[in-house]
VOGU-3710 file (C-alpha; in Angstrom, 3 decimals, decimal comma):
1> mevgwrwasc> 20,485/25,327/30,732  17,571/24,184/28,366  15,328/26,444/26,642  12,405/24,709/25,048  9,037/24,582/23,291  9,142/27,189/20,411  11,995/29,485/22,082  11,740/32,846/20,620  13,628/36,228/20,998  12,002/39,327/22,237
11> atlgvvemsq> 13,702/41,002/19,345  11,100/39,577/17,056  8,401/41,713/18,623  6,910/44,123/16,126  6,290/47,847/16,442  2,877/48,364/17,979  1,261/51,169/19,684  1,820/50,980/23,306  -0,570/51,507/26,222  0,603/53,443/29,244
21> sstwcvltwn> 0,547/50,588/31,558  0,503/46,692/31,690  -1,146/44,113/33,715  1,038/41,093/34,823  0,251/37,654/36,455  3,389/36,004/38,118  3,009/32,593/39,947  5,807/31,037/41,937  5,830/27,525/43,446  8,240/25,076/44,687
31> vhgskgpaid> 6,912/21,534/43,419  9,082/19,281/45,382  10,120/17,298/42,128  11,941/14,588/43,977  8,627/13,136/45,303  7,202/12,915/41,852  4,467/15,332/41,632  1,738/14,545/39,284  2,465/16,853/36,414  -1,149/16,970/35,224
41> avaaairaes> -2,050/18,310/38,667  0,538/20,813/38,609  -0,297/22,019/35,244  -4,148/22,146/36,162  -3,421/24,454/39,128  -1,114/26,634/37,107  -3,572/26,748/34,154  -6,301/28,059/36,578  -4,402/31,113/37,368  -3,421/32,133/33,658
51> pdivviqeir> -0,131/33,519/34,540  2,146/35,406/32,271  5,224/33,942/34,164  5,610/30,997/36,198  8,871/30,187/38,168  9,462/26,780/39,666  11,825/25,413/42,125  12,891/22,021/42,784  11,905/20,528/39,336  13,704/17,780/37,363
61> kgqaqalgaa> 14,374/18,519/33,595  11,975/15,854/32,438  9,239/17,378/34,622  9,892/20,840/33,196  9,802/19,272/29,646  6,318/17,755/30,335  4,978/20,684/32,265  6,055/22,933/29,386  4,324/20,836/26,993  1,186/20,300/29,218
71> lamryswvlk> 0,899/24,151/29,318  1,976/24,966/25,833  4,526/27,521/27,411  7,984/28,387/26,471  10,554/27,762/29,304  14,160/27,745/30,590  15,268/25,128/32,843  18,677/25,213/34,459  20,442/22,421/37,021  20,849/23,462/40,441
81> hspytkaigw> 22,806/20,556/41,830  23,336/16,802/40,765  24,612/14,226/43,509  23,830/11,393/41,069  25,810/9,377/38,466  25,138/9,756/34,771  23,037/6,728/34,953  20,514/8,258/37,028  21,113/12,062/36,358  17,635/12,462/35,372
91> rsegmvimtp> 16,685/12,610/39,145  18,673/15,951/39,416  16,620/19,046/40,240  16,824/22,519/38,922  14,627/25,474/38,420  12,507/26,663/35,570  11,080/29,902/34,168  8,119/29,453/31,838  5,776/31,766/29,953  3,139/31,942/27,210
101> hlldaaghse> 4,925/34,840/25,748  8,366/35,480/24,355  11,468/34,455/26,371  15,157/35,667/25,843  18,289/36,604/27,605  18,092/33,535/29,954  20,955/33,267/32,391  22,077/31,946/35,804  24,549/32,173/38,298  25,876/30,621/41,548
111> isdeqpmrsw> 25,046/32,467/44,590  26,203/30,245/47,311  29,787/30,124/48,517  31,552/27,980/45,671  29,489/24,799/46,725  30,289/21,642/44,718  27,555/20,725/41,906  26,860/17,546/43,813  25,955/19,422/47,025  22,402/20,304/47,700
121> rrriaqwali> 23,669/23,387/49,552  24,551/24,824/46,154  22,376/27,846/45,177  21,510/29,657/42,176  19,684/32,645/40,851  18,024/32,198/37,468  16,821/34,978/35,224  15,005/35,626/31,770  13,563/38,420/29,745  9,671/38,100/29,123
131> gradrsmvmi> 8,043/40,087/26,354  4,597/40,397/25,328  2,945/41,245/22,097  2,108/44,872/23,554  5,922/45,287/23,751  5,721/45,348/27,523  8,749/43,562/29,153  10,096/42,514/32,500  13,038/40,781/33,665  12,166/37,766/35,972
141> ynlhlsphed> 14,426/36,322/38,507  13,920/32,816/40,106  15,397/32,041/43,442  15,717/29,051/46,075  17,539/30,407/49,027  19,249/28,200/51,654  16,824/26,499/54,001  16,567/25,822/57,715  18,592/27,694/60,313  21,147/28,752/57,877
151> adsrrseaar> 20,080/32,559/58,073  23,760/33,784/57,281  23,991/32,001/53,973  20,433/33,424/53,010  21,463/36,835/53,581  24,749/36,243/51,791  22,757/34,870/48,786  20,278/37,797/48,971  23,096/40,165/48,785  24,534/38,770/45,748
161> vseivaaigd> 21,041/38,605/43,825  21,030/42,277/44,660  24,329/42,811/43,006  23,118/40,745/39,829  19,944/42,691/39,486  21,930/46,000/39,885  24,422/44,958/37,283  21,633/43,623/34,736  19,569/46,872/35,463  15,972/47,913/35,937
171> dppaivagdf> 14,948/48,656/32,297  13,045/46,560/31,691  11,644/46,285/35,367  12,875/43,500/37,467  10,707/40,991/39,223  12,215/38,706/41,891  10,234/35,505/42,942  10,742/32,093/44,288  11,087/30,008/47,554  13,176/32,474/50,033
181> ndaddptiid> 13,134/30,103/53,004  12,690/33,052/55,079  10,122/32,377/57,694  9,929/34,808/60,359  13,038/36,782/58,952  12,266/40,043/57,331  16,165/40,731/56,821  15,965/38,590/53,710  13,368/40,645/51,649  14,988/43,630/52,941
191> alpgvehvvp> 18,175/42,582/51,374  16,663/41,753/47,907  15,554/44,009/45,331  11,829/44,870/44,997  8,868/45,411/47,157  6,344/42,867/48,422  3,366/45,183/48,192  0,966/42,536/49,737  2,081/39,964/52,123  0,817/36,516/50,997
201> snsnpsgqpt> -1,036/34,136/53,498  1,239/31,114/54,626  2,627/28,938/51,838  4,229/25,956/53,848  3,370/23,107/54,774  0,803/22,782/52,075  -1,421/20,285/53,994  -1,803/23,014/56,922  0,170/26,168/56,167  2,008/27,564/59,355
211> qlldhvllpa> 4,831/29,714/57,546  5,361/31,862/54,842  8,425/31,017/52,532  7,272/31,904/48,847  7,170/35,530/47,568  7,029/37,731/44,527  8,848/41,065/44,929  7,909/43,995/42,471  9,178/47,430/41,450  8,121/50,247/43,913
221> daidvsvgvp> 5,794/51,767/41,378  3,542/48,641/40,976  -0,162/49,329/41,576  -3,369/47,193/41,791  -1,397/44,501/43,507  -3,417/41,394/44,611  -2,056/38,031/45,779  -3,809/34,616/46,012  -2,589/31,570/47,826  -4,938/28,336/48,216
231> aggtdwaais> -6,071/27,580/51,813  -4,201/24,193/51,637  -5,365/20,752/52,593  -4,739/17,224/51,423  -5,304/17,612/47,844  -2,567/20,170/47,888  -0,211/18,177/49,993  -0,566/15,283/47,491  1,067/17,595/44,884  3,822/19,377/46,819
241> dhlpvtvrft> 4,836/20,542/50,283  4,475/24,173/49,147  1,657/26,018/48,034  1,697/28,342/44,797  1,737/32,068/45,412  0,129/34,093/42,688  0,610/38,039/42,238  -1,320/40,169/39,975  -0,201/43,786/39,264  0,096/46,634/37,028
251> lpivttgv> 3,323/48,447/35,813  3,752/51,557/33,793  5,400/50,740/30,514  8,702/52,865/30,508  10,636/51,521/27,532  9,593/51,203/23,947  11,099/47,843/23,113  14,381/46,217/22,119
//
């Protein structure tokens, strides 16, 4: 795991007077890093949304470093799988959580059935605590569940994620986001913690979207929820086969800090 760009702990937050609610923006995107997306284009698309939290799937370590620098965001990157020798290990893909705020308590766990590190079938859940200057905090979870027709594996992975979230707890509130690979299968979201208050429009393939794979699940008491997904087209297809999904929402502040 790599944590970069001026990493800081949420314990450094000072004591300030808190409001009764906090508004957040979370963006999830599978950027298909193996195809070499233009980092400046990825950064521009993210920057346009001004998110508090970005979760990305299928991104190489070097790409995460470059993107974090371009956005001036703290980040935590973790390796998902690596079929390569050390000489070309830079090609290996992982997942990253990014934020302009404080990032702490980063972790990850395998959620697939003991797949070898070299296998693309290996799946992980990644998480981190995000804290803002107003002392509002959330625990964000980044997922990339098994694809294609492997619904049984997806359900098993979703159940493991639910166990992880339950073990970590819901104070601060949990947000579960990522590429669920769940087109036309509502059982996956049903098995995961959180609520999809507003269903996004289709997110894949990005040139002409026909299926919804990417989601952000929120606490049940989230309000003022809105979702944005680009319409797609050739410009988006040149970046990735997925479209970014951006969710804005308000949460009551239920804790007073670390």
